[in-house]
C-alpha positions in Angstrom: -7.4 3.6 -0.8 -5.9 3.2 -3.9 -6.8 0.0 -5.9 -3.9 -2.2 -7.1 -3.1 -2.4 -10.6 -4.8 -5.0 -13.1 -3.4 -8.1 -12.8 -1.1 -9.8 -15.6 -2.1 -13.3 -16.1 0.5 -15.9 -18.1 -0.2 -19.7 -18.5 -2.8 -19.8 -15.5 -1.2 -17.4 -12.9 -2.1 -14.3 -12.2 0.5 -11.4 -10.8 -0.8 -8.2 -8.9 1.1 -5.5 -7.2 -0.5 -4.2 -3.8 0.9 -0.4 -3.0 -1.0 0.9 -0.1 -0.4 -0.7 3.6 -4.3 -0.8 3.9 -4.0 -3.3 1.2 -1.3 -5.3 2.8 -3.1 -5.5 6.4 -6.4 -8.1 4.6 -3.5 -10.1 4.0 -2.7 -11.5 7.0 -4.4 -15.1 6.9 -3.5 -15.6 3.4 -0.3 -15.0 3.9 0.1 -17.3 6.6 -1.6 -20.2 4.7 1.4 -19.3 1.9 3.7 -19.3 4.9 2.9 -23.0 6.0 3.3 -24.2 2.1 6.8 -22.5 1.6 9.3 -24.6 3.1 12.0 -22.2 2.6 10.5 -19.2 4.1 11.7 -18.2 7.0 10.2 -16.0 10.0 11.3 -12.6 8.3 9.3 -13.8 5.7 6.0 -14.5 8.0 3.1 -11.7 7.9 4.3 -10.8 11.5 7.4 -9.7 10.6 6.8 -7.9 7.5 3.6 -5.8 8.5 5.0 -4.8 11.5 8.2 -3.5 9.8 6.1 -1.5 7.1 4.0 0.2 9.7 6.6 1.3 11.1 9.3 2.1 8.2 7.6 2.2 5.4 7.3 4.9 3.9 3.9 5.9 1.5 4.0 5.1 -1.9 7.1 2.9 -2.1 5.6 -0.5 -1.4 5.4 -3.1 -4.5 4.0 -6.5 -2.8 4.5 -8.8 -5.8 0.9 -11.4 -5.2 0.4 -14.7 -7.8 -2.7 -16.4 -7.5 -3.3 -19.4 -9.6 -6.9 -20.5 -9.3 -7.7 -18.0 -7.0 -4.6 -19.1 -4.3 -2.1 -16.8 -3.5 1.2 -19.5 -4.5 3.8 -17.1 -4.6 4.6 -13.4 -3.0 7.6 -11.0 -3.1 7.2 -8.5 -0.3 9.3 -5.3 -1.8 9.8 -1.9 -1.7 10.6 1.0 -4.6 14.0 2.8 -3.8 16.1 4.9 -6.0 19.7 4.0 -6.0 22.3 5.9 -8.3 19.8 6.8 -11.2 18.5 2.8 -10.8 14.8 1.9 -9.8 15.1 -0.8 -7.1 12.8 -3.2 -5.2 14.8 -4.0 -2.0 13.0 -6.1 0.9 9.9 -5.4 3.4 11.7 -5.5 6.5 15.1 -4.0 5.1 18.5 -4.5 7.2 16.1 -5.6 10.5 15.9 -9.4 8.8 18.9 -11.1 8.8 17.3 -13.5 5.8 15.3 -11.7 3.0 13.6 -13.6 0.5 10.8 -14.0 -1.6 7.9 -16.9 -0.3 6.9 -19.7 -2.9 4.5 -22.8 -2.6 6.8 -25.5 -2.6 4.0 -27.0 -5.0 5.3 -24.9 -7.6 8.1 -26.1 -8.3 10.1 -25.0 -11.1 6.8 -24.2 -13.4 5.8 -21.6 -11.2 9.0 -20.3 -10.7 9.0 -19.6 -14.4 5.7 -17.7 -14.9 6.4 -15.9 -11.7 9.9 -15.2 -13.6 7.7 -13.9 -16.5 5.3 -12.1 -14.3 7.9 -10.0 -12.7 9.7 -9.2 -16.0 6.1 -8.1 -17.4 5.2 -5.3 -14.9 6.8 -2.0 -15.5 8.4 0.8 -12.9 12.0 -1.4 -11.9 14.9 -2.0 -13.0 16.4 -3.9 -10.3 15.6 -6.4 -7.8 18.0 -6.5 -5.0 17.8 -9.0 -2.3 21.0 -8.6 0.4 20.6 -11.7 2.7 19.0 -14.8 0.4 20.2 -17.9 2.4 21.0 -21.6 1.3 18.0 -23.0 -0.5 16.3 -19.7 -0.9 13.8 -19.2 -3.1 14.6 -16.2 -4.8 18.1 -18.1 -5.5 16.4 -20.5 -7.4 14.5 -18.0 -9.1 18.3 -16.3 -9.8 19.0 -20.0 -11.6 16.1 -19.2 -14.3 16.6 -15.6 -14.7 15.7 -14.3 -18.6 17.4 -11.1 -17.5 20.7 -10.6 -15.9 21.3 -11.9 -12.4 24.0 -11.7 -10.3 24.9 -12.7 -7.0 27.5 -11.9 -4.3 28.6 -13.0 -0.8 27.0 -11.4 2.0 26.8 -12.1 5.8 28.3 -15.2 7.5 26.1 -16.7 9.6 27.3 -19.5 12.2 25.2 -22.7 13.0 25.3 -25.5 15.3 23.9 -28.8 15.5 20.3 -29.0 17.0 21.5 -30.8 20.3 21.7 -30.3 23.8 24.6 -28.3 25.3 26.3 -31.5 26.4 26.5 -33.2 23.3 27.6 -30.1 21.3 30.4 -29.9 23.9 31.4 -33.6 23.1 32.5 -32.1 19.8 35.1 -29.4 21.4 38.4 -30.0 21.6 40.9 -29.3 24.3 40.6 -25.6 26.1 37.6 -25.0 24.3 35.9 -27.5 25.8 37.3 -27.2 29.3 36.2 -23.3 29.1 33.2 -24.5 28.4 32.8 -27.0 31.1 34.1 -24.3 33.8 31.5 -21.9 32.4 28.5 -24.2 32.8 29.7 -25.2 36.3 29.8 -21.0 37.6 26.1 -21.0 35.5 25.2 -23.6 37.8 26.0 -22.5 40.9 24.1 -18.7 40.4 20.5 -19.0 41.6 19.6 -18.6 38.2 16.1 -19.1 36.1 15.1 -19.0 33.1 11.2 -18.2 32.2 9.9 -18.1 28.3 7.9 -15.2 28.1 3.8 -15.5 27.2 2.3 -13.9 23.9 0.6 -11.5 26.8 3.8 -10.2 28.1 5.9 -9.6 25.1 5.5 -5.9 24.9 6.8 -5.7 28.0 9.6 -7.9 28.0 11.1 -6.7 24.6 11.2 -3.1 26.1 13.0 -4.4 29.0 15.2 -6.7 26.1 16.5 -3.3 24.9 16.9 -1.4 27.9 19.4 -4.4 29.0 20.8 -4.2 25.3 21.9 -0.4 26.0 23.3 -1.1 29.1 25.3 -4.1 27.7 26.8 -2.1 24.8 27.4 1.2 27.6 30.6 2.7 26.5 31.2 0.2 23.5 30.1 1.0 19.6 26.7 -0.2 19.5 24.4 -0.6 16.6 22.5 3.0 17.0 19.5 1.4 15.2 19.0 -0.4 18.4 18.6 2.3 20.7 15.7 4.2 18.5 12.2 3.9 19.6 10.6 2.9 16.3 13.2 0.1 16.3 11.3 -0.8 19.8 7.7 -0.6 17.8 9.1 -3.1 15.4 10.6 -5.8 17.5 7.4 -5.6 20.3 4.9 -5.3 17.6 6.7 -8.5 15.3 7.6 -10.6 18.7 4.2 -10.5 20.3 2.7 -12.3 17.1 5.2 -14.1 16.1 5.2 -15.4 20.0 1.8 -16.0 19.6 1.9 -18.3 16.6 5.3 -20.2 17.7 7.5 -18.3 15.4 9.9 -17.4 17.7 10.6 -17.3 21.7 11.6 -14.9 24.5 13.2 -15.5 27.3 13.8 -14.1 30.8 17.2 -14.7 33.1 16.6 -14.0 36.6 19.4 -14.3 39.3 18.0 -14.0 43.0 14.3 -13.0 41.5 15.7 -9.7 40.2 15.5 -10.0 36.1 19.2 -9.8 34.2 18.9 -10.8 31.0 16.6 -11.2 27.8 16.4 -13.2 24.8 14.7 -13.2 21.8 15.0 -16.2 19.2 12.6 -16.9 15.9 11.8 -20.2 14.9 12.0 -21.5 11.3 11.2 -24.5 9.1 14.5 -25.8 10.0 16.5 -23.5 12.6 16.1 -21.3 15.7 17.8 -18.1 15.0 19.5 -16.1 17.9 18.4 -12.5 16.9 19.2 -9.8 20.2 19.4 -10.4 23.6 20.0 -7.7 26.6 22.4 -8.3 29.2 22.6 -6.9 32.8 26.8 -5.6 33.3 26.2 -7.4 36.9 25.1 -10.9 35.0 27.8 -10.0 32.3 30.6 -10.1 35.3 29.6 -13.3 36.7 28.8 -15.2 34.0 29.9 -16.6 30.2 26.9 -15.1 28.2 27.1 -17.1 25.4 27.0 -20.4 27.2 24.1 -19.3 29.1 22.3 -18.7 25.4 23.4 -21.4 23.9 22.4 -23.8 26.6 18.7 -22.5 26.2 18.7 -21.9 22.8 20.1 -25.5 21.9 17.3 -27.4 25.0 14.9 -25.1 22.7 16.1 -26.3 19.1 16.5 -30.1 20.0 13.1 -30.0 21.7 11.5 -28.6 18.5 13.2 -31.1 16.5 15.3 -28.3 14.2 18.3 -29.5 12.7 20.4 -26.3 13.5 20.9 -23.6 16.1 22.1 -20.4 14.0 23.7 -17.5 15.7 22.6 -15.3 12.4 24.0 -12.6 10.6 27.9 -12.1 12.1 31.2 -14.5 12.6 32.7 -12.7 16.0 35.4 -14.0 17.7 33.0 -15.4 20.8 30.8 -17.3 18.2 33.8 -18.7 16.4 35.1 -20.2 19.4 32.0 -23.1 19.3 33.6 -24.6 16.2 30.1 -23.8 14.5 29.6 -23.9 10.7 30.0 -21.2 8.8 27.5 -20.6 6.2 27.5 -17.6 3.8 24.3 -16.1 2.5 24.1 -14.5 -0.8 23.1 -11.0 -1.9 20.9 -11.8 -5.5 20.2 -9.4 -7.7 18.2 -9.9 -10.7 18.0 -7.3 -13.6 16.7 -5.7 -16.6 18.3 -3.4 -19.3 21.5 -1.4 -19.1 21.3 0.7 -15.9 20.9 -3.1 -14.3 24.3 -4.0 -15.4 25.7 -0.6 -14.2 24.0 -1.0 -10.8 25.5 -4.4 -10.3 28.7 -3.7 -11.5 28.7 -0.9 -8.7 28.0 -3.5 -6.0 30.5 -5.6 -7.1 32.6 -2.3 -6.3 31.1 -1.9 -3.2 32.0 -5.5 -2.0 35.3 -5.9 -3.7 37.1 -2.8 -3.5 35.5 -1.1 -1.0 38.5 0.4 0.8 40.0 1.4 -2.5 37.1 3.6 -3.5 37.1 4.8 -0.1 40.6 6.7 -0.7 39.6 6.9 -4.3 36.2 8.4 -4.4 34.9 9.3 -1.2 31.6 10.9 -2.1 30.8 8.0 -4.3 31.8 5.3 -1.3 29.7 7.5 0.9 26.8 7.0 -1.6 27.3 3.4 -2.2 27.1 2.3 1.3 23.8 4.4 1.8 22.0 1.6 -0.6 20.9 -0.9 2.6 
């Protein structure tokens, strides 16, 4: 195992870089302690999620996890990996496109002083031009770091997430208008007429239940465009491993839905510090034909959100019509770019082109457009 590079010490904060998966595997307890002290961190920054993702998707030699210690205690971590994009050395998040929220993890007690030291430590590290986190939610630590960044920093609009207040569905229903409220009431009556049972899956059964979830998810999207990532064996490997640990740590919940004893749906949700987030579900076509699925899933997850005292239920990335009809609040993530040098400015300019002029670029420079589309 190759050792981490020597640390860089600045005003009491020492930064080192983990480059090997074996070193990452040794951080479980220390990372969990830091996660508990970071109010901005989400389940996509837990050790369970990140270590599972790296085990399945990681490329040897590309890991770059920056660890900041003060007096021997881990106070900040930036879980990143190195990519080469358009002539730039780009640090992107461990967790990749499978993570709805991307961020660094910083101890709340560090405040802006700790962020400034972390900034100095990152800028002092060789081997990179741009840090690119594509899905930073409001309040994310990386957005706070961008505000005080010494080099060039840019933010761009990213995914829209719709969220509902963390109240039982009957209370949410009271805020809907006219036909929308009538539709939901009718959907609830149909659900009540089914012999439907909803069971929380215990940690020791999560792996098998996750396989069933993805089987049902594939059936659900049969003859329609599906995210092909969800059909790959390695996605099952990652999700099953991460979900088992997250459920055991109360950072996630997995539900099974049965009608007359027959398993017809599974739903996986993550549990954050201030939200519950619906991540992925799978439903058999037989149930899809008999029930309003979103109403069914929301009833369960809103009850969980309320019981845990979380302020919101997030439907995570995507503003699809079946979500929008709930008159949910739209919250927009930001893509955060932190750079240094002229290469970073060129990269950020291309990122802006990708966001605002993608269709024009496709028509005029299709080859370049294809290269840009492969960035994430």
